[in-house]
Structures are given as structure tokens and as C-alpha cells.
C-alpha positions, 0 to 999 in steps of 0.5 A: 897089418896093412901095407900101403904103397905110394908113389912120392910124385902122385899127382892124383892122390898126393902123398901128404893128402892121402898115403900119410893120413891113411897110414897114420889112421890104420894100426899096424900099417907100413907105408912104403913110398916109391920114388920116381913114381906117380899114381902107377906105381907099380907099372913105373917102378915095378921092381921097387914095387915088387921088393916092397910087397916081398919084404912086408910079406916076409915080415908076417911069415916071421910073425909065425 
């Protein structure tokens, strides 16, 4: 499983050019788009990024 976190407003690596194709190309990938964030989504929206990571990790724990 792979988690891809991408800022909706990323001007450096746009979502349509990077995040979506990346998620489509990796089996079992989960794409989380962070609203109100650009290329540094972890600095711009840390609570949303941390929640996405914790949610993803909880799915791994649930798998056993």
C-alpha cells in the first residue's frame, strides 16, 4: 500500500500532471488531496496531512 499526499494548489507539480497519474500507476495507492495547500502541504496544512497519514496507517493496522 502506498499513500500519496498532494496539495490541491500545487503549482510546482500540478495534481493532474503528477499526483493523479502517480496514484493511477501504483497498485494499491491511496491519493489524498489536501485542500488549501500547494507544494508544501505538510507545512501549509499540517493537521490535514497528519490526519491523512494517521488514517492511512490505521488501515494498515486493520489489515493485520
